[in-house]
N, C-alpha and C positions, 0 to 999 in steps of 0.2 A: 689627847682628850677629844671628846666629841665636840663638833663645831657647828654653830649656827651662823650662817651668813644671811644677812638681810639687807635689802635695799632695792633700788630700781633694777629692771632687767637690762642685760647687755653690758654689765660692768666687770664681768670676769669671774663670777662665782664658780662656774663649772671648771674654768681653767685653773683656778687656785686649787680646787679639789684634786684635779689630775696632778698638779705639782706636788701636793701633799703625798699622794699615793706613790708617786715616782720617788720622792725623797725617802719614803718609808720602805721602798723596794717591794711594794705589794701591788695587787691589782685594784683597779677602781671600777666598781659596777655602778652604772648610771641608770637611774629610773626617775619617774616623776609621780607626784601625787595622783594626777588624773589617770595615769596608766594602770594603777592598782585599784581594783574595785572591792575586793574581798580580803579579809584578814588572812585567809589561807594562801593568797598570792604572796603576801609578805613573807610567810614562812617558807614558801618555795624559793623565793629570791635569797633569803638568808641561808637556806640549806646549801645553796650552790656557791657560797662564799667560803674561802679558806680563812684560817685563823689569821688575824691581823689585817685582812683586806679592808678597803674603804668602800662604804656604801654611800653614794651621793644621791640624795633624794631632792630633786628640784620641785618647787611648789609644794613643799611638805605641809603647808597650811591647808592644802586641799583634802588631806586625810580627815575622816570623821573621828569622833572620840574613840570609837572601838578600834579603829585602825591605829591611831596614835598609841592607845594602850597596849596593842599587840607588839609594839616595838620595845616597850619598857624592859621585859626580861632579857631580850637580846642585847640591848644597850648596856644593861647593868652587868652582863656576863663578862664584858671586856674582851670578847673574842673578835669583835669588829670595831672599826672606827666609823661612826655615823656622822655624815656631814649633811645637814639640812640647809636648803636654800629657800628663801621666801621673800616675797614682797610685802607680806602681811604677818609679821611675827606675833601679833596680838591674837591671831586665830589658833595658835598652838595651845594645847592644854597645859596647865601649870606643871603637872608631873613630868611631861615630856620636855618642856622648856627648861626645867630645873636640871635635866640630865646633861645639858650642853655646858661644858666647862669653859668653852671659848665662844664668845658672842662678838661677832664683828659686823659693824655697819659699813656697807659699801656706799660711797658717795660718788657723785659725778666727777669726772676728770677735768683738770684745767686744760686750757688750750695748748700750753707748752708740752705737757705730757702726751696729749693726743697727737701733736705734731711729730713727736719722736716715734710714736706708734705707727703713724702713717709712713714716715720715712723708712722704718724697719720693714713694714709690710710691703712697701714698694720695692725694696731690695729683694725680698722673698719672691715677689712677682716678676722680678727682673725688669722693672720699668723705671727709667730715670725720672726723678722729680726734683724740682727746685724747692728750696726752703720756703719761698713765698707761696708756692702752690700748696705745699703741705700745710702751711699756716692757714691758708684760705679754706681748705677742706676741713681742717680741725675746728675752725671757727663756726662752721655750719653743721657740726656733728652732735650738737646738743649734749656735750659732755660724756658721750657714750662711745667706747671703742668699737662696739659692734656696728654702730651707724657709721663711724669713721671708716672702717674697713669696707663696708658696703658702698659708701660714696667713692672711695678710692677705686674700687673695681669698676664702677660706672664711668668715672672720669678716665680711667685707663682705656675703656672701650672707645670713648670719644677721641682720646689722643691717638689711638691706633687707626680710627676711621677718618677723622677730620683733621688730624695733625700728622706729626712725623713719628709718633710713638713715645715722645718725651712729654712729660707733664710739666708745663710751665704755668705761670699765673694766668695768662690769657686763656689757655685751653681749660684750666680749672674753672675760671669764672664762666666761660661759655658753656661748659658742660653742666655746671650746677644751675645756671639760669635755664638751660634747656630742660632740665629735670624739675624745674619750678621749686628749687630749694633756695629760700631766701637767706639773707645774711644771719638770721637767727636759727637757721636749720629747719624752719617750718616749710612744709610742702603745701600744695594747693588745698588739700582737704583740711589741714590744720588751720589755714587762714580762713576758710569758709566757716569752720566751727567758731573761730574767734569773732567773725563778723555777725554770727547769729546770737552770740551771747549778749 
């Protein structure tokens, strides 16, 4: 069925879409609302898809009403699987929103899950990491895997330049403090915004 994924950015909506396409044994075409300006561009994308393919549209809420309406006949045809991702599902028209049989709300990850993601990513990067260091990075990742992986890469850089290439708790704390990422995952700009509120 067609899927609507909604929730904050960086939680894995695109990744899940690729997993769905892989499990179905079809291709996944990825586009975004801001990248398509005219209804004719939607038709061009749809014409390049094979039957059963997955079309993933990030920021689908950015389509205007005419663009959303242009999707309806293609969605109803059953020839493709549409996966829409949005941070603002309320901006979808009622007819398009009604076509999504599966509606999933993505929520922030807990620290334990982020720690496992960081440990897996560090093994992919071939960088040894202690459980304490992974926990420290996870705690400053604001519940978001994308941020966790970005912080891991920066900490890895510090470990390679300032340490011995291994990420332990000391190098993790040193790196995150040098990057001005506090214990809540807020950076210098975030804290300046909080001070002005």
